[in-house]
C-alpha positions as a Markdown table, in Angstrom:
| # | Residue | x | y | z |
|---|---|---|---|---|
| 1 | Met | 8.8 | 14.4 | 5.1 |
| 2 | Asp | 6.2 | 13.0 | 2.6 |
| 3 | Met | 7.1 | 10.0 | 0.4 |
| 4 | Met | 5.3 | 8.0 | -2.2 |
| 5 | Met | 5.6 | 4.6 | -3.9 |
| 6 | Gly | 9.0 | 4.1 | -5.3 |
| 7 | Asp | 10.8 | 6.5 | -3.1 |
| 8 | Asn | 14.0 | 5.5 | -1.3 |
| 9 | Val | 15.2 | 7.5 | 1.8 |
| 10 | Lys | 17.7 | 6.9 | 4.6 |
| 11 | Ala | 16.1 | 5.4 | 7.7 |
| 12 | Thr | 16.5 | 7.7 | 10.8 |
| 13 | Gly | 15.6 | 5.2 | 13.6 |
| 14 | Lys | 12.3 | 7.2 | 14.2 |
| 15 | Pro | 8.9 | 5.7 | 13.6 |
| 16 | Val | 7.4 | 6.5 | 10.2 |
| 17 | Lys | 3.5 | 6.9 | 9.7 |
| 18 | Phe | 2.2 | 5.5 | 6.6 |
| 19 | Lys | -1.1 | 6.3 | 5.0 |
| 20 | Val | -3.1 | 4.2 | 2.4 |
| 21 | Gln | -6.0 | 5.9 | 0.8 |
| 22 | Leu | -8.1 | 4.7 | -2.1 |
| 23 | Thr | -9.1 | 7.4 | -4.6 |
| 24 | Gly | -11.3 | 7.3 | -7.6 |
| 25 | Asn | -14.1 | 5.0 | -8.1 |
| 26 | Ser | -15.0 | 2.8 | -5.0 |
| 27 | Ile | -18.0 | 1.0 | -4.3 |
| 28 | Lys | -20.3 | 2.3 | -1.6 |
| 29 | Asp | -20.9 | 0.3 | 1.6 |
| 30 | Thr | -17.9 | -1.9 | 0.8 |
| 31 | Thr | -15.1 | -3.2 | 2.8 |
| 32 | Tyr | -11.5 | -3.4 | 1.3 |
| 33 | Thr | -8.7 | -5.5 | 2.8 |
| 34 | Ile | -5.3 | -3.8 | 2.8 |
| 35 | Asn | -2.4 | -6.3 | 3.3 |
| 36 | Val | 1.0 | -4.5 | 4.2 |
| 37 | Val | 4.2 | -6.5 | 3.2 |
| 38 | Lys | 7.3 | -5.7 | 5.0 |
| 39 | Asn | 10.5 | -7.1 | 3.5 |
| 40 | Gly | 8.6 | -9.8 | 1.7 |
| 41 | Asn | 6.8 | -10.9 | 5.0 |
| 42 | Pro | 3.2 | -10.1 | 6.0 |
| 43 | Phe | 3.2 | -7.0 | 8.3 |
| 44 | Gly | -0.5 | -6.5 | 8.9 |
| 45 | Ala | -3.9 | -6.7 | 7.5 |
| 46 | Phe | -6.4 | -3.6 | 7.8 |
| 47 | Lys | -10.1 | -3.2 | 6.7 |
| 48 | Met | -11.2 | 0.0 | 5.3 |
| 49 | Glu | -14.5 | 1.4 | 4.2 |
| 50 | Gly | -16.3 | 4.6 | 3.5 |
| 51 | Lys | -16.5 | 7.2 | 0.8 |
| 52 | Met | -12.7 | 7.8 | 0.9 |
| 53 | Pro | -11.5 | 4.6 | 2.4 |
| 54 | Met | -8.2 | 5.2 | 4.4 |
| 55 | Ile | -5.9 | 3.4 | 6.9 |
| 56 | Glu | -2.8 | 4.5 | 8.8 |
| 57 | Phe | -0.2 | 2.4 | 10.4 |
| 58 | Thr | 3.2 | 3.1 | 11.9 |
| 59 | Asp | 6.5 | 1.3 | 12.1 |
| 60 | Thr | 10.3 | 1.9 | 12.5 |
| 61 | Pro | 12.5 | 0.9 | 9.6 |
| 62 | Ala | 15.8 | -0.5 | 10.6 |
| 63 | Ile | 18.8 | 1.9 | 10.6 |
| 64 | Ala | 21.1 | -0.8 | 9.5 |
| 65 | Gly | 20.2 | -2.8 | 6.3 |
| 66 | Arg | 17.4 | -2.4 | 3.8 |
| 67 | Thr | 13.7 | -2.2 | 4.6 |
| 68 | Tyr | 10.7 | -2.0 | 2.2 |
| 69 | Tyr | 7.0 | -1.9 | 2.5 |
| 70 | Arg | 4.3 | -2.5 | -0.1 |
| 71 | Val | 0.5 | -3.1 | 0.0 |
| 72 | Thr | -2.0 | -5.1 | -1.8 |
| 73 | Val | -5.9 | -4.1 | -1.9 |
| 74 | Glu | -8.5 | -6.6 | -2.1 |
| 75 | Gly | -12.1 | -6.1 | -2.6 |
| 76 | Pro | -14.7 | -5.7 | -5.3 |
| 77 | Ser | -13.4 | -4.0 | -8.4 |
| 78 | Thr | -15.0 | -1.3 | -10.5 |
| 79 | Pro | -15.5 | -1.6 | -14.1 |
| 80 | Tyr | -12.6 | -0.1 | -16.3 |
| 81 | Pro | -14.4 | 1.0 | -19.5 |
| 82 | Gln | -11.2 | 1.2 | -21.5 |
| 83 | Val | -10.6 | -2.5 | -21.0 |
| 84 | Pro | -13.9 | -4.4 | -21.0 |
| 85 | Gln | -14.2 | -7.5 | -19.0 |
| 86 | Ser | -11.0 | -6.8 | -17.0 |
| 87 | Ala | -12.7 | -6.7 | -13.6 |
| 88 | Ala | -13.5 | -10.4 | -14.2 |
| 89 | Leu | -9.9 | -11.3 | -14.8 |
| 90 | Ser | -8.5 | -9.6 | -11.8 |
| 91 | Gly | -11.0 | -11.2 | -9.3 |
| 92 | Asn | -10.9 | -9.3 | -6.0 |
| 93 | Met | -7.4 | -7.8 | -6.5 |
| 94 | Val | -7.9 | -4.0 | -6.7 |
| 95 | Gly | -4.3 | -2.8 | -6.5 |
| 96 | Leu | -0.7 | -3.6 | -5.9 |
| 97 | Ser | 1.7 | -1.0 | -4.9 |
| 98 | Asn | 5.3 | -0.3 | -5.7 |
| 99 | Pro | 7.5 | -0.4 | -2.6 |
| 100 | Ile | 8.6 | 2.5 | -0.4 |
| 101 | Cys | 12.2 | 1.8 | 0.4 |
| 102 | Phe | 14.7 | 2.5 | 3.1 |
| 103 | Asn | 18.5 | 2.4 | 2.8 |
| 104 | Phe | 18.5 | 1.0 | -0.6 |
| 105 | Asp | 20.9 | 3.6 | -2.0 |
| 106 | Pro | 24.4 | 2.2 | -1.5 |
| 107 | Asn | 25.6 | 5.7 | -0.8 |
| 108 | Phe | 23.5 | 5.9 | 2.4 |
C-alpha cells in the first residue's frame, strides 16, 4: 500500500519501506541531508544527490502503541520568486515533512 505524509494506518508487524524524493528545483551537483525522526528521536541521517535526489529506508513500526516518522531536508535552498529573500531566512533548511503515523486512530 502507498502512503504519504499525514496518513495514518494500522501497523501490521511487517517491515515498511519508506522513500524520500526531492522534486522540483534542486541544485545540480549538490548533496542534501535527510534526517529521519521516529517518535521524536533521531532515527537516521542520509545523504542524497543527483538530478532526482532520493533515498529509501526500511523499519518496522510497533504493533502495540503509536509510531510516527517525519523527515527534515537540509542543503542549499533554491530561490522562491513569490517570496523574495526567503532563501536567506530559511538558511540550509529545505523542507520539513508532516508525519506518517501508525496506530494513531483509537479504533485500531
